[in-house]
C-alpha positions as CSV (number, residue, x, y, z in Angstrom):
1,M,24.2,-0.1,-24.8
2,T,25.3,2.9,-22.8
3,S,25.7,2.9,-19.1
4,T,23.1,5.8,-18.5
5,F,19.6,5.3,-19.3
6,R,17.5,7.3,-21.7
7,T,14.2,8.7,-21.4
8,L,11.3,10.0,-24.0
9,T,8.1,11.4,-22.8
10,V,5.3,12.0,-25.0
11,P,1.4,13.0,-24.6
12,L,-1.3,10.9,-24.7
13,D,-4.9,11.4,-25.7
14,A,-6.5,10.7,-22.2
15,E,-9.9,10.3,-24.2
16,T,-9.1,7.0,-25.6
17,F,-8.9,5.1,-22.6
18,P,-12.0,6.3,-20.4
19,G,-11.7,4.1,-18.0
20,G,-8.6,5.5,-16.6
21,L,-5.4,3.9,-15.5
22,P,-7.1,0.5,-14.1
23,S,-7.4,-0.1,-18.1
24,F,-4.1,-0.8,-17.8
25,L,-4.1,-3.5,-15.5
26,V,-4.0,-6.3,-18.0
27,R,-0.8,-8.5,-16.6
28,D,0.2,-9.9,-13.7
29,D,3.8,-8.2,-13.6
30,V,2.0,-4.5,-13.9
31,L,3.9,-2.0,-11.8
32,C,0.9,0.1,-10.6
33,W,0.0,3.1,-8.5
34,T,-3.8,4.6,-8.9
35,R,-6.1,6.0,-7.6
36,R,-10.0,6.7,-8.8
37,E,-8.7,6.9,-12.7
38,A,-5.4,8.8,-12.1
39,G,-1.8,7.5,-11.5
40,L,1.1,5.6,-13.1
41,V,1.7,2.4,-14.1
42,G,4.6,0.2,-15.4
43,F,5.5,-2.4,-17.6
44,G,8.9,-4.0,-17.8
45,E,12.2,-3.7,-16.1
46,I,15.2,-2.0,-17.4
47,A,17.0,-1.4,-14.1
48,R,16.5,-3.0,-10.3
49,F,18.1,-1.7,-6.9
50,T,17.9,-3.7,-3.8
51,A,19.1,-3.1,-0.3
52,T,18.2,-4.4,3.1
53,G,19.1,-2.6,6.5
54,P,18.9,0.8,8.2
55,E,20.5,2.5,5.1
56,R,18.0,1.1,2.8
57,F,15.9,4.6,2.1
58,L,19.2,6.6,1.8
59,E,21.0,4.2,-0.5
60,A,18.1,4.2,-2.7
61,D,18.1,7.7,-2.6
62,I,21.7,8.2,-3.8
63,W,21.5,5.6,-6.2
64,W,18.3,7.2,-8.2
65,R,19.9,10.5,-7.8
66,H,23.2,9.4,-9.4
67,Q,20.8,7.2,-12.3
68,V,19.3,10.4,-12.9
69,L,21.8,12.9,-13.0
70,E,23.5,10.9,-15.8
71,A,20.5,10.3,-17.7
72,E,19.6,11.8,-20.9
73,I,15.7,13.0,-20.6
74,E,13.5,14.3,-23.2
75,D,10.3,15.4,-21.5
76,R,7.5,16.8,-24.0
77,V,4.7,17.0,-21.1
78,G,6.9,18.2,-18.0
79,C,4.9,17.4,-15.0
80,P,5.0,15.4,-11.7
81,G,5.5,11.4,-13.0
82,T,6.7,12.5,-16.6
83,G,10.3,11.5,-17.3
84,P,12.4,8.8,-15.3
85,V,10.1,7.3,-12.8
86,A,11.1,4.4,-10.2
87,F,8.3,2.4,-8.3
88,G,9.4,1.4,-5.1
89,S,9.2,-1.2,-2.5
90,F,10.5,-0.7,0.9
91,A,10.6,-3.4,3.9
92,F,9.0,-2.2,7.1
93,S,12.0,-3.1,9.9
94,K,15.6,-2.4,9.6
95,A,16.0,-5.7,10.6
96,S,14.3,-7.5,8.0
97,A,15.5,-10.0,5.7
98,H,13.4,-8.5,2.6
99,E,14.7,-6.6,0.2
100,S,13.7,-3.1,-0.2
101,R,13.4,-2.1,-3.8
102,L,13.6,0.6,-6.5
103,L,12.3,-1.1,-10.0
104,V,12.8,1.4,-13.2
105,P,10.2,0.2,-16.1
106,E,10.6,0.1,-19.5
107,I,7.1,1.4,-20.5
108,A,5.2,4.2,-17.8
109,V,1.9,5.6,-18.5
110,G,0.7,8.4,-16.5
111,L,-2.9,10.1,-15.9
112,R,-3.6,13.2,-14.1
113,D,-6.0,16.3,-13.8
114,G,-7.0,14.9,-17.1
115,Q,-3.4,15.1,-18.8
116,A,-2.0,11.6,-19.7
117,W,1.7,10.7,-21.1
118,L,3.6,7.7,-22.2
119,T,7.2,7.1,-21.1
120,Q,9.5,5.0,-22.9
121,L,13.1,4.1,-20.6
122,T,16.2,2.5,-22.2
123,F,19.9,1.9,-22.0
124,D,20.0,1.5,-25.9
125,D,21.6,3.4,-28.3
126,G,18.7,3.5,-31.0
127,E,16.8,6.8,-31.5
128,L,13.8,7.2,-29.2
129,T,10.8,8.2,-31.3
130,E,7.2,8.5,-30.4
131,A,6.2,5.8,-32.5
132,G,8.7,3.5,-31.2
133,A,7.4,4.1,-27.6
134,R,3.8,3.6,-28.6
135,A,4.6,0.1,-30.6
136,A,6.6,-0.7,-27.1
137,L,3.5,-0.2,-24.9
138,D,1.2,-1.9,-27.4
139,R,3.8,-5.0,-26.9
140,W,3.1,-5.0,-23.4
141,L,-0.4,-5.2,-23.6
142,S,-0.5,-7.7,-26.2
143,S,1.9,-10.0,-24.6
144,T,1.6,-12.4,-22.2
145,S,3.8,-12.3,-18.5
146,T,6.4,-14.6,-18.2
147,S,6.2,-17.6,-16.2
148,P,6.5,-17.0,-12.2
149,G,8.6,-19.7,-11.7
150,S,11.6,-17.8,-11.2
151,N,9.8,-14.5,-9.2
152,P,7.8,-15.5,-6.3
153,G,6.5,-12.3,-6.3
154,A,4.8,-12.9,-9.8
155,S,2.1,-15.0,-11.2
156,A,0.1,-16.5,-14.3
157,N,-1.3,-13.5,-16.4
158,P,-4.7,-13.4,-17.1
159,G,-4.3,-11.9,-20.4
160,P,-5.6,-8.6,-21.6
161,G,-9.4,-10.1,-22.7
162,S,-9.7,-11.4,-18.7
163,N,-12.7,-10.6,-17.1
164,P,-11.9,-8.5,-14.0
165,G,-14.9,-9.2,-11.7
166,A,-14.6,-13.2,-13.0
167,A,-12.6,-13.6,-9.0
168,A,-15.4,-11.9,-7.3
169,S,-18.5,-13.6,-9.5
170,A,-17.1,-17.1,-9.9
171,N,-19.1,-19.8,-7.3
172,P,-20.6,-17.4,-5.3
173,G,-21.9,-19.6,-2.8
174,A,-18.4,-21.7,-2.4
175,R,-17.1,-21.8,1.3
176,V,-13.3,-21.0,2.0
177,T,-11.9,-24.0,3.9
178,V,-9.9,-22.9,6.9
179,V,-6.9,-25.0,8.2
180,D,-5.6,-25.0,11.7
181,D,-6.7,-21.7,12.8
182,P,-10.7,-21.4,12.2
183,V,-12.6,-18.6,11.8
184,P,-15.0,-18.2,14.2
185,A,-18.5,-18.5,12.9
186,A,-20.1,-15.6,14.6
187,A,-17.9,-14.6,17.3
188,Q,-19.0,-11.6,19.4
189,A,-15.9,-9.3,20.0
190,G,-16.7,-6.0,21.6
191,G,-19.8,-5.0,19.9
192,A,-18.4,-6.2,16.2
193,V,-19.2,-9.9,14.7
194,V,-16.6,-11.9,12.9
195,R,-18.2,-13.5,10.4
196,P,-17.4,-16.5,8.1
197,L,-15.7,-15.9,5.1
198,P,-16.8,-17.6,1.4
199,L,-13.6,-17.6,-0.9
200,A,-13.2,-18.6,-4.5
201,A,-14.2,-22.6,-5.1
202,G,-11.4,-24.6,-3.6
203,A,-9.6,-21.7,-1.5
204,T,-8.0,-22.5,1.5
205,L,-7.2,-20.2,4.5
206,H,-4.2,-20.9,7.0
207,T,-2.6,-19.8,10.3
208,G,0.0,-17.5,9.7
209,S,2.5,-16.6,12.3
210,L,0.2,-16.9,15.1
211,S,-3.0,-18.5,15.7
212,E,-5.8,-16.4,16.8
213,E,-5.5,-17.3,20.5
214,D,-2.1,-16.5,20.9
215,W,-2.5,-13.1,18.8
216,M,-4.7,-11.8,21.4
217,A,-2.7,-13.1,24.1
218,A,0.0,-10.5,22.1
219,V,-2.4,-7.7,22.1
220,A,-3.0,-8.6,26.2
221,A,0.9,-8.5,26.8
222,G,0.7,-5.2,24.7
223,V,-1.6,-3.4,27.2
224,A,0.1,-4.5,29.7
225,E,3.2,-3.0,28.9
226,I,1.6,0.5,28.1
227,R,-0.3,0.5,31.7
228,T,3.5,0.3,32.7
229,G,4.3,3.6,31.4
230,A,7.2,2.3,29.0
231,L,5.4,3.3,25.5
232,E,1.8,5.3,24.6
233,K,1.0,3.1,21.8
234,L,1.8,0.0,20.1
235,V,0.7,-1.3,16.4
236,L,0.5,-5.2,16.4
237,A,0.1,-7.1,12.7
238,R,-0.9,-10.7,12.1
239,D,-0.8,-12.6,9.0
240,V,-3.2,-15.6,6.8
241,V,-2.1,-17.2,4.0
242,A,-4.6,-18.4,1.2
243,T,-4.3,-21.1,-1.1
244,V,-6.3,-20.6,-4.2
245,P,-5.7,-23.6,-6.7
246,T,-7.0,-21.6,-9.2
247,G,-4.4,-19.4,-9.6
248,V,-3.7,-15.8,-8.3
249,K,-4.4,-13.4,-10.7
250,A,-2.6,-10.1,-9.4
251,A,-4.0,-8.1,-12.9
252,E,-7.6,-9.2,-11.0
253,V,-6.7,-8.3,-7.7
254,L,-5.5,-5.0,-8.9
255,R,-9.0,-4.5,-10.9
256,E,-10.8,-5.3,-8.2
257,L,-9.1,-3.1,-5.7
258,S,-9.1,-0.2,-8.1
259,A,-12.8,-0.6,-8.8
260,R,-13.9,-0.9,-5.1
261,Y,-11.7,1.2,-3.3
262,R,-11.4,4.2,-5.3
263,E,-10.5,6.4,-2.6
264,C,-7.6,4.5,-1.8
265,W,-4.0,4.1,-3.4
266,T,-3.9,0.6,-5.3
267,Y,-0.5,-0.6,-5.4
268,G,1.5,-3.3,-6.9
269,V,5.2,-3.8,-7.4
270,D,6.9,-6.8,-7.3
271,G,4.3,-9.0,-6.0
272,L,3.0,-6.7,-3.2
273,V,-0.8,-5.7,-4.1
274,G,-3.1,-3.9,-2.0
275,A,-5.1,-0.8,-1.8
276,T,-4.1,1.9,1.0
277,P,-5.9,4.7,2.3
278,E,-2.8,6.3,4.1
279,M,-0.6,8.3,2.2
280,L,3.0,8.5,3.8
281,I,4.1,11.4,2.1
282,Q,3.5,13.2,-1.4
283,V,5.7,15.7,-3.0
284,E,5.2,17.8,-5.8
285,G,8.0,20.5,-5.7
286,R,8.5,22.2,-2.6
287,T,4.9,21.2,-1.0
288,A,4.5,17.6,0.9
289,Q,1.2,16.2,1.9
290,A,0.2,13.3,4.0
291,R,-2.9,11.5,5.3
292,V,-2.9,10.0,8.8
293,L,-5.5,7.3,9.9
294,A,-5.6,6.1,13.0
295,G,-9.1,5.1,14.8
296,T,-11.4,2.4,12.5
297,L,-14.7,1.0,12.7
298,D,-15.8,-1.9,10.6
299,R,-18.8,-0.8,8.8
300,R,-21.2,-3.7,9.7
301,D,-21.0,-2.5,13.4
302,A,-23.7,-0.1,11.9
303,D,-26.3,-2.6,11.2
304,G,-29.7,-2.2,12.9
305,M,-28.3,0.8,14.6
306,D,-30.1,4.6,15.1
307,G,-29.4,7.0,12.8
308,S,-27.1,7.3,9.5
309,P,-24.3,5.0,9.4
310,L,-22.3,8.3,9.2
311,E,-23.8,9.4,12.3
312,F,-22.9,6.0,14.1
313,A,-19.3,6.6,13.0
314,E,-18.9,9.9,14.2
315,R,-20.4,9.4,17.6
316,V,-18.5,5.9,17.8
317,L,-15.2,7.3,16.5
318,A,-14.8,10.8,17.2
319,G,-16.8,10.5,20.2
320,S,-14.4,7.9,21.6
321,E,-11.7,9.0,23.6
322,K,-9.7,6.0,22.8
323,Q,-10.1,6.4,19.4
324,R,-9.1,10.3,19.7
325,H,-6.2,9.7,21.4
326,E,-5.0,6.9,19.5
327,H,-5.5,9.3,16.5
328,D,-3.7,12.2,18.1
329,I,-0.9,10.4,18.8
330,A,-0.3,9.3,15.2
331,I,-0.5,12.9,14.0
332,Q,1.9,14.1,16.7
333,S,4.3,11.6,15.0
334,L,4.1,12.6,12.0
335,T,4.5,16.5,12.4
336,T,7.2,16.3,14.5
337,Q,9.3,14.3,12.3
338,L,8.0,16.4,9.2
339,A,9.2,19.8,11.2
340,P,12.8,20.0,10.7
341,F,12.2,19.9,6.8
342,S,9.5,22.7,6.5
343,E,9.2,26.2,6.7
344,A,5.1,26.0,7.1
345,M,3.2,23.4,8.5
346,N,-0.7,22.9,8.7
347,A,-3.3,19.8,9.8
348,H,-6.7,19.7,10.5
349,S,-7.7,20.5,13.8
350,E,-10.2,18.0,13.7
351,P,-10.1,14.6,12.4
352,F,-12.5,13.8,9.6
353,I,-14.2,10.5,9.0
354,L,-13.0,8.4,6.0
355,E,-15.6,6.3,4.6
356,L,-14.6,3.1,2.8
357,P,-16.3,0.2,1.6
358,N,-15.2,-2.0,4.7
359,V,-14.2,0.5,7.7
360,W,-14.4,4.2,8.4
361,H,-11.4,5.7,9.9
362,L,-10.7,8.9,11.7
363,A,-8.4,10.6,9.4
364,S,-6.2,14.0,9.3
365,D,-4.5,15.4,6.1
366,V,-1.2,17.4,6.6
367,K,0.3,20.2,4.5
368,A,3.8,21.4,4.4
369,E,6.3,24.1,2.6
370,L,9.8,22.2,2.5
371,A,12.9,24.2,3.5
372,E,16.3,24.0,1.8
373,V,18.1,22.0,3.8
374,E,22.1,21.8,3.0
375,G,20.8,23.8,-0.3
376,H,18.3,21.8,-2.0
377,V,15.0,20.7,-0.9
378,P,14.8,16.8,0.3
379,T,13.7,14.2,-1.9
380,C,10.9,12.1,-1.2
381,L,13.1,9.3,0.0
382,A,15.0,11.8,2.0
383,L,11.5,12.7,4.1
384,I,10.9,9.0,4.1
385,N,13.7,7.8,6.1
386,A,13.1,10.6,8.6
387,L,9.5,9.7,8.5
388,H,9.2,6.2,8.8
389,P,7.8,4.4,11.0
390,T,5.3,6.3,11.5
391,A,3.3,5.8,15.1
392,A,0.1,4.8,12.6
393,V,1.9,1.8,11.9
394,C,4.8,0.9,14.8
395,G,3.9,2.9,18.3
396,T,5.4,5.3,20.1
397,P,8.3,5.7,21.4
398,T,9.2,4.4,18.2
399,T,12.3,2.6,19.7
400,V,10.5,1.1,22.5
401,A,7.2,0.3,20.5
402,G,9.6,-1.5,17.4
403,A,11.2,-4.0,20.0
404,L,7.8,-4.8,21.4
405,I,7.0,-5.7,17.9
406,R,9.7,-7.8,17.4
407,K,8.7,-9.5,21.0
408,L,5.4,-10.4,20.1
409,E,4.5,-10.7,16.6
410,H,6.5,-13.4,16.0
411,L,6.3,-11.8,12.1
412,D,8.8,-10.4,9.8
413,R,6.4,-8.4,8.0
414,G,8.2,-7.8,4.8
415,P,7.1,-5.4,3.0
416,Y,3.9,-4.8,5.0
417,A,3.3,-1.5,6.3
418,G,6.9,0.1,4.6
419,P,6.4,2.4,2.1
420,V,5.3,1.8,-1.1
421,G,4.8,4.4,-4.5
422,W,7.0,5.8,-6.9
423,L,9.3,8.8,-7.4
424,D,10.8,10.9,-10.7
425,A,13.9,13.0,-11.4
426,A,12.9,16.1,-9.9
427,G,12.2,14.2,-6.5
428,N,8.4,14.0,-6.9
429,G,6.8,11.2,-6.0
430,E,4.1,9.2,-3.9
431,W,4.7,7.1,-1.2
432,G,1.7,5.4,0.9
433,I,1.9,2.7,3.5
434,A,1.5,-0.6,2.5
435,L,-1.8,-1.5,4.1
436,R,-4.5,-3.3,3.4
437,G,-2.5,-5.8,1.1
438,A,-0.9,-8.8,0.8
439,V,2.7,-10.7,-0.8
440,I,1.7,-13.1,-3.8
441,E,4.6,-15.5,-2.4
442,S,3.3,-18.3,-5.5
443,P,1.0,-18.9,-8.2
444,H,-1.4,-20.0,-6.0
445,T,-0.8,-18.4,-2.6
446,V,-0.7,-15.1,-1.0
447,R,0.1,-14.0,2.5
448,L,-2.5,-11.4,3.6
449,Y,-1.4,-8.8,6.7
450,A,-3.5,-6.7,8.7
451,G,-2.4,-4.7,11.8
452,C,-4.4,-2.7,14.8
453,G,-2.9,-0.1,17.4
454,V,-3.1,-1.0,21.0
455,V,-3.5,1.8,23.6
456,D,-4.7,1.5,27.3
457,G,-8.2,0.5,27.1
458,S,-7.9,-1.7,23.7
459,V,-9.6,-5.6,23.9
460,P,-8.0,-8.3,22.6
461,E,-11.1,-9.6,21.1
462,T,-12.2,-6.5,19.5
463,E,-9.0,-6.1,17.8
464,L,-8.9,-9.3,16.6
465,A,-12.4,-8.3,14.8
466,E,-10.9,-5.1,13.4
467,T,-7.9,-7.2,11.6
468,W,-10.9,-9.3,10.0
469,A,-12.4,-6.5,8.8
470,K,-9.0,-4.9,7.4
471,F,-8.5,-8.1,5.9
472,R,-11.8,-7.6,3.8
473,P,-10.5,-5.7,0.9
474,M,-7.8,-8.5,-0.4
475,L,-10.1,-11.3,0.4
476,E,-12.8,-9.6,-1.5
477,S,-10.3,-9.4,-4.1
478,L,-9.1,-12.9,-4.1
479,G,-13.1,-14.1,-4.7
480,I,-15.1,-13.7,-1.5
481,S,-18.7,-13.4,-1.9
482,S,-19.5,-11.4,1.2
């Protein structure tokens, strides 16, 4: 064994897996970052870094740079995501007890722009060969996951032959049993309807940290603080816990999300799963890009309205002073924090409507050319340290909003709304914000999170309805018939 790791990257024939990377989502312990057919998946674990506190991003950056500086790298492909890679998930709050982490897989498979590759990573001294790397991948794909008992973020593996659609199609008429905090059967909330949620047979949905009534009171308290002038925007999150007696199958959840939410980035890291529409930062060489979302409309609200659904979204979102104000705050937050690292930057002058299966968002893309800082281009983790948390997931001013979140939410968000993604040895990477997601806490329980931007004019009942729209991707992937 050596104290440094060694890697071999070889090309694959992308045509041999026409389903793209989602076809590799066959194990519950898979590491995953995919959009459409492209991205990265990882199997196994040869190294792990964990940290808590305000320096978690910089500590992870230092650890990773030390690892790759010492590594022996043979890369026969040479594009972002080849060579040594690590998947990561970071806590939202510097005060969180949740451990932020970087995981280095034994095997990584990548696909982008029609080019596919396989990377093997090891600390062993033995020779790395293409045949050996392919054999290792075959072993991971053909074996079953380890028992989840020692890892609260894992669950039993469905096996490579499992049916990705089984969760959604099983018992379509089954109803969810809601414990303690019932979902309103048809609560009218500012034009939005909160509907009952049918889940997989026997599933129960439990109250999280706050009941619906208490969470709406927190929203009202947040609006009152905003009206004092203490802050412009506040993002408040809530959680619910689903119990699934038949078991939570992470691989099925990831396949469902990747199929239903193709415009989102589907992520799976150590029990954290979801499909985020928001890119915190993507770095490729000296180019950085981000996608900012703020302003949400449930697609069900368009039922029975005049005009096409998209026309309705443009009228309600783009035509809303409240929604535009919330979006402008989010854009300003990102661009202000990114500016010191950039020599040029551009953003959409007008937001566009991002269409997702559950909601519409006001969205803007930002692109920046990175400048050298102290003699080198900043890595994606260094940028994350400067950017997180943005107004899109915290509020503004950040310090005031963060303190109010801790006071009103009664919730440790853990990795929810924190950065999730991957990075390579060159500092390239893609890091989304862990939204529309959940943490698998045991083989049968999963904690779901959703949040809303609160500004002057926010209505608690409307914000509550929005959280249910944002819960929908995860609830569907757990077996909702909706």
